[in-house]
C-alpha positions in Angstrom: 13.9 15.2 -1.5 13.2 16.9 -4.8 13.7 15.2 -8.1 16.6 17.5 -9.1 18.3 16.9 -5.8 18.1 13.1 -6.4 19.4 13.5 -9.9 22.3 15.6 -8.8 23.1 13.0 -6.1 23.1 10.2 -8.7 25.3 12.2 -11.0 27.7 12.9 -8.2 27.9 9.3 -7.0 28.1 7.7 -10.5 31.7 7.1 -11.7 32.5 8.7 -15.0 32.3 6.3 -18.0 35.7 4.9 -18.9 36.8 5.6 -22.5 37.9 2.8 -24.8 41.6 2.3 -25.0 43.5 3.8 -27.9 47.0 3.2 -29.3 48.0 6.4 -27.6 46.5 5.0 -24.3 46.8 1.2 -24.7 45.2 -1.3 -22.5 42.0 -3.3 -22.1 38.6 -2.3 -20.7 36.0 -4.9 -19.7 32.6 -3.8 -18.6 30.1 -6.3 -17.1 27.0 -6.0 -15.0 27.3 -7.3 -11.4 25.9 -10.8 -10.9 25.6 -10.9 -7.1 23.0 -8.8 -5.3 22.8 -8.5 -1.5 19.9 -10.4 0.0 18.3 -7.2 1.3 18.5 -5.5 -2.1 14.9 -5.1 -3.2 15.9 -4.5 -6.8 16.8 -8.2 -7.1 13.1 -9.1 -7.0 12.3 -7.2 -10.1 12.6 -8.8 -13.5 15.6 -7.1 -15.2 17.4 -8.3 -18.3 21.2 -8.4 -17.8 23.3 -6.4 -20.1 25.9 -8.3 -22.1 29.5 -7.7 -21.1 31.6 -5.6 -23.4 35.3 -5.2 -23.9 37.7 -3.1 -25.9 41.5 -3.3 -26.2 44.3 -1.4 -28.0 48.0 -1.8 -28.3 50.7 0.8 -29.1 51.4 -0.9 -32.4 47.9 0.0 -33.7 46.1 -3.3 -32.9 42.5 -2.7 -31.7 39.6 -5.0 -31.1 36.1 -5.0 -29.4 33.8 -7.7 -28.2 30.3 -8.1 -26.9 29.0 -11.2 -25.0 30.6 -13.4 -22.3 32.4 -15.8 -24.6 33.6 -13.1 -27.0 35.0 -11.0 -24.1 36.8 -14.0 -22.7 38.3 -14.7 -26.2 39.3 -11.0 -26.6 41.1 -11.1 -23.2 43.0 -14.2 -24.2 43.9 -12.8 -27.6 45.0 -9.5 -26.2 47.2 -11.3 -23.6 48.8 -13.4 -26.5 49.2 -10.2 -28.6 51.0 -8.3 -25.8 53.4 -11.2 -25.3 54.2 -11.4 -29.1 54.3 -7.6 -29.6 56.9 -6.7 -27.1 
C-alpha cells in the first residue's frame, strides 16, 4: 500500500476533532487518552508518554472554563454540574 493511500485511510477513519463548547453551543467536552490496550496490541509495548486529559465547558449565560490534567478535569466537571444546577 502506498504512503498516500495509508494517509488517506487514516484521514477517513479518524473522527473529526470536536470543537470546544461556546455559549451559543453550550456543553462540556472532555478528551482523554485511552488507558486500556488489548493484549494483542503491539503498540502497548512501546514506551509512550500519555497525554494529559483536557476539558472545556460553556454555559448559555456566558460562563466558560478549561482544564488540563486529571484532577483539574474532575474539578471542572463538578463545578460545571454545580453551575448548571444554579444557573437554570
